[in-house]
Structures are given as structure tokens and as C-alpha cells.
N, C-alpha and C positions, 0 to 999 in steps of 0.2 A: 677916360671916363666912359662908362657903359655897363655891359653885363659880363660877369665872370662866372662860367659854369663850374659847379663844385658837386661831384657826385650826382645826386638826384635833385638838386635845387640850384637856383642862380643867386648870385650876389649882384645887386644893381647899385651903381655908384653915380650919383649926380648931385648938383646943387639943389635941385627941387624934385624930390622923389614922388610927388603926388601922381604924376602921370603914370608911372610904372605901377604904383599901388592900385590906382583906378583900373588899369588894364588887368591886373591880378584878379580883382573882384569881378570884372566883366567875364573873364574866362571861366571863373569858378563860381558864378552867381547862384547856381542851384545846389552847390556842394554843401554849404554851411547853413545850419539852422539858426545860430546865434553867434554874435561876436562879443569878445571880452577884451578889454584893453587894460594892461597892467602899467601903471605909472608910479613915479614918486613925486614929492612935492615940487621938485625942480622941473621934471619933464611935463607935469601938468601945467606948470606956468609958462614954460619957455618953448615947448614943442607941440604939445597937444593942440593948442589954439590954431597953429599954422596948418596942421593936417586936417582937423575936423572941418575946417573952412573949405578945404579943396577935395577931400575924399568923401564922397556922399555916403558911402557904406558905413563910415565911422559915426554918422549922426545917430544912428540907431543902436550902437554898441553900448554895452554896460561898462562903466568905468570902475576900476578897482585901484585904489591909491594905498601905497605903503610908504613908510619913512625911508629916506635914503640912507646909505651907509652899509659897509660890509658887516657891521654887527648885526644887521637885520636879515642876513642871508642864512636863516636857520630853520629847523623843522617846525618851530612854534608858529612862525609867520606862515609857513606853508600850510599848516592845519587850518589857520584862520582863512586863507584864501580858498582851500579846497571846501571849507564850510560855506563860504560865500558863494561859490560856484554852484554848490548843491542847492542853496536857498534861492538862487536866481534861476534855477531850472536848467543848468547846463547839461547837455547830453553828448553823446559820442560824436555828433555832427557839429559840435561847437568849434570855433576857432579862437585860439588864445593869442593875443597880439602883445608882444613885449616892446614897450616904448621906453627905453632908458639905456643906462650904462651897463657895465659888466654885471652888477648885482642883479638888476632886472632881467638881463638875458639869461644868466646862469640859473637863477631861482625860477624864473618864469618858464623856462624850458623844462626844468625838472617837474614843476607843478603840472604843466601840460602833458608831459610824458608819463606821468603816473596816475592822473585823474581818469577814472573809469578805464584803467589799463592803457590810457594814452589817447589824447586828442591832438589834432593838428595845431601847430603854432607857426607864427612868422615873427621875425625880429626886425626892429627898427632901432638900431644902435645910435645913441645920441652923444656919446663922448668919444674922443679920439681913441682911448684905450679899447673901447668895445668895437669900434669900427675896424681897427687894424688887427685886432687879436681875436675877440670873441665872435666875429662875424663869420668865421670859417671853422669847421672842425667837428661840430656836433656834440661838443662836451657840455652837458648841463648837470648842475648839482649845487649843493649847499655845503656850508661849513659845519663841523661837529666839534663843539668845545673849542672854538677859534681855530681848529685845524682846517686849512684851506681845502675846500672842494673834497672832503673826505667821503661824502656820500653823493652818488651820482650815476649817471648812465651816459651812453653815447646814443644820441638821437638827433637827426637832422631836422631843421625847420623846413617848411614848405618853400620859403623864399626869405631873402635878407635885402632890406632896403636901406642903403647908406645915404643919408642926407647930410652932405658935408656943410651945409649952411647952418646946422644946429650948433657947430663948433663955436660960433660967434658968442654964444651964451656962456661959454666956459671961461673960468678964470685961469691965470698962467699956470697955477699949480696943476690944475686938471690936465691942461695940454701937455705939460711936461711929463705927467704920469703915463699918458699914452705914448708920448715920444720914446719912452724907455723901450717899449715893445718894438718900435721902428728900428732903434738902435740894434736891438737883439736880432731882428731879421737880417739886417745887413751883416752883422758880425758872423752869423752862422752859415750864410748862404751866398753872399755877393759882395766881393771886395770892391767892385766898381761902384756899387750902391753906397757902400760905406763912405767912400770919398765924397759922394754927393751929400749924404746925410750930415757930414761934418761941416758942410757950407750952407746949411739951410737957414732960412730966416722963417721962424715959426709964426710970424705975424703976417706972412704973405699967403693968401688964401690959395692962389694958384699952386704954390709950392706944396701946401698941405694936401691938396687934391691929388697931386702926383705921388706924394708919399703914401697916402692911403691906398691908391691903386697898386703901387709897386709892392707894398707890404702884403696886401691881400693876395696878390698873385704868387708871392713867395710862400706864404703859408699854405695856400690852396695846393700848390705843387707838392708840398711836403705831405700834407694830409691825404691827398689822392693816392700817393704811393703807399701810405701806411695809415689807414683809417682809425685803427684801434690801438696805436702806439705800442706795437711790438718791436719795432726797430727804429728807422730813420726819424720818425715823428718825435722821438725822445730829444732830438736836437733842438726842438722848440722850447725845451725846458732849461737851456743855458741861462744861468743867472738865477734860476728859480729854486734850486734846492736850498741855497743859503737864503735867497730873497724871501721865499715863503716862510722860512723859520723866523726871519727878522720881522716880517709882517704879522705873523701870529703872535709873536712876543710883544709887539707894539699893541696889538688888539687886546691883549691880556692886561695891559697897564691902563687901568681905569682913570688914573689921575693925570693922564697926559693926552695930547693930541696924537692919534695914531697915524703911522705912515700910510699914505696911499699906496696901492699895489705897485705902481710904477716906480715910486720912490724906493721901496724895499728892493725892487728888482734891479734898480740902478746900483745899489750897493752890492747885491748879489753878483752882478756882472763884473764889477772890479774885483771882488774876492775870487770869483771863478776864473777870471782872466789870469790872476796870480797863480792859482792852481794849474791853469792851462800851461803857463810858462814852466812850472816845476815838473809837470807830469807828461804833457804832450809836446813840449818843446816849442810853444808859442814864442817867437823871437822877442827879446827883451825890449827892442825899440817899439814893437807893436803892443806889448803890455803897457809901456809908457803912454803911447798914443791913446789907447783905450782909456786908461786911468785919467789922463789929463782932460780928455774931451768930456767924459762923463762928470767929473768933478766941476768942470767949467759951468755945467748946467744944474748940477745937484750939489750945492755948495756947503750946506750946513746940516747934513743929516748925520748926527752922531749916534754911535751904538755903544759907547764906553759904559753906559749904564746897564746894558743887557748882559746877563750872566752867560758866559761862553758855553759852559756845560749844558745849560738849559737849551740854548740854540742847537747844540749837538743832539740832544735828546729829541727836540722837535724835528730835526732833519731825519730822525729814525722813522718818521711816519711817511717820508717821501714815497710816492707811488712807484718810482723807478727802482727802489731797493729790492734786492732778491737775496734770500738766505742770509739775512742779517748784515749784508754788505751794503755800504753806501755807494750808490752808482750816480756819477755825475756825467753831464754832457759838457765837454771841454773843447777848446779850440786848439788846433795844431797850427793854424794861421788864420789871419782875418779872412772870413769867407769860407772856412773849412771847419766843420765841427765833428768830433768823434764822440760816440756814445758809450755807455757802460764802462766808464773809467772809474776804478775803485780809488777812493780817497779815505785816509785814516783820520782819526780825531786830531791828531797832532798837526797834520797838514791843514785841517779846517781852522784850527786856532791860529796857525801862522797866517792864513789868508785874512782872517778878521783882524789880526794885528797889523798886517800890511794896510788895509783899508784905513784903520785909525791913524797910522803913521802918515800916510799920504794926505789925509784930511788935515792933519796937524801942520804938515809942511806948507799948506796953502794959507794958513791963518797968519 
């Protein structure tokens, strides 16, 4: 636990982040004219009261609240917030503070990066998903017609403050959503870490602290080598080509409860582990190990109702694609990832069928 340096900012990780936030404002006390804090109904209730009590600078900040949920990560909500900033007299020396999960961090960072051609922002991620994934990398953006992160830029925050005690307010489903990204970090980069991940007790706070720190370090190492995703950073997309398509399809279905990001990525990792076996030679016993472990945690996520051709069409929007070719990041072994692997539609269908079959075998 402590400070992890990433590019031109630091990620601070601790059970009580108020000391580090107060230090940030003491160092930068003359830099900012106004503070704005973006929250949703959950972080306003569960996280904001803890911080405003201990961080004196927050007492004078303007609070902006939005509704939670991926469906709200769109340009219409951005327009409303830009308007609010203008009405409240925000200038180029204002600081935007994102207090929330992935939606708040992605969209809030995008809003700050574009308002008056860019104002400073800091992130205080409050979900496990945001703490282990969105805390590093400088990706900010919004969805377009349910397509994940279709509009956005690369822009780093001035600092990230990970307060692991916020996780006590999350339900099991939200914790598992974040755990999917931890699984991914182990699979693409560290076979020894994978062995530890398979044995974790997600109710043990000390264990979660160590997982957060290790995952942030793994992602930070990759991002530092390839900040703008021209090469090795694409490895962080393992499970996401198919996973994002499933998440988008789920968001389109207004008559059902949509998948959380990590739930869709869990399915995507099983499908892409299957493709890894077929295309990159991932050993069959490792494919089984990955499949069994993920299904033991994500037990009832069915995709039989989703049109496979539509999923393939959605994958056509993946940002790794080049010249009309679907590029995947796949495993040659647990802990080793290969990028820019071409996969055809028939193989994608096979992987989706594999997932459905494995799920059925467990019933």
C-alpha cells in the first residue's frame, strides 16, 4: 500500500485516503480557483460524507450529481454537466473531481478534458473495477449508441486516490465485476499471480488490498511502455473484444437487467481463452483451468438469447481492428499474451458456442 508513480501523476492506495488528498491540496493550494465534485446517488450517499468530513477543501466544492449506470455515459449527460459548469462560473483554473466508479471516471475525465479545451481533474475511484482498471492509463470517454467508449481521448489526471475502504459499500455482484479485471491482469502478465488469484477470499479486506496494488502495478507497467495503445497495451484488451460486444448487446435490451462490465468480460475471457487454444496454442489444461475458475464465480450469465451475427457486427467496431480485420489479444500460455491475432467470424461463433456448452455442463 502506498504510492505508485505513473507517467506524470501518482496513484495513492490506502484504507483512508484523506491524508493524501489533504496533502495534494496543501501543495496545490494556489493553483485552483474552484472545485467541482462529480458523484452519483451511490457515491453521494456512501463515499462523499466520509471525505467531506476529513478533507477541508471539499467543504467549499460545488457538487454535481448524476444517475449511476453505463446507460448514462453519453453525450447528453455531458452537455448537461458542461452547462452546469458554465452556469457555476467554472474557469480554466477549476479542478474537476471524479468520485465514483468507471462511469464517473470515464465520463468525468472526458468532461474535464474538453471543457474550455481542458481543465485539471483528479480521480477517486470507489468500485473495485475502477480501482484496479480505470485508475491507470489516462483513457477517458463516453459511449455512442451503446458502443463502449466510442468517443474519447487520452488524458491523465493530476492524481488518483484509491480508498479501499469504500469497497465495503459494494454488493457481491459489483465486487465480482471488478474481480474480472484482476483475473485478466493475472492471465495476461503473471502466471504466479494467477495461482494466488485462484485462491483468494474476496471477503478478506487484506487480500483485496493486495490484489488492488498488484493489479495497478501490472497495468501501470504495461501503460508506461505503451501509453497510446499502439502495441503491448493491446494485451489489456484480452476478453474485451467479445466482452464489449456482449455488454453492448445487453445494454441494447431494454427489457432486461444488463450485464455489468466485468460480467461481460468474464464471458469474453472464456470465449477468447478458447480462441487462444485454437490460434495461439494455449494448452488445453490451461483452457479448462481458466474456464472452470471463471464459471465457478460467474455461474448464470447466459448469452443464448443474443444474436451471434449481431455480436460479430458489434465486434467490427472494436478499436484494435485494422483494415477490416478483427484483431484479438490472445494467450499463448497463462501469463503470456499475444496481440494483433486475426480471428474470423466462424471462429468467433465457435467460441460463443463453447461458452454456452460449458455453462450448460455445469447446470
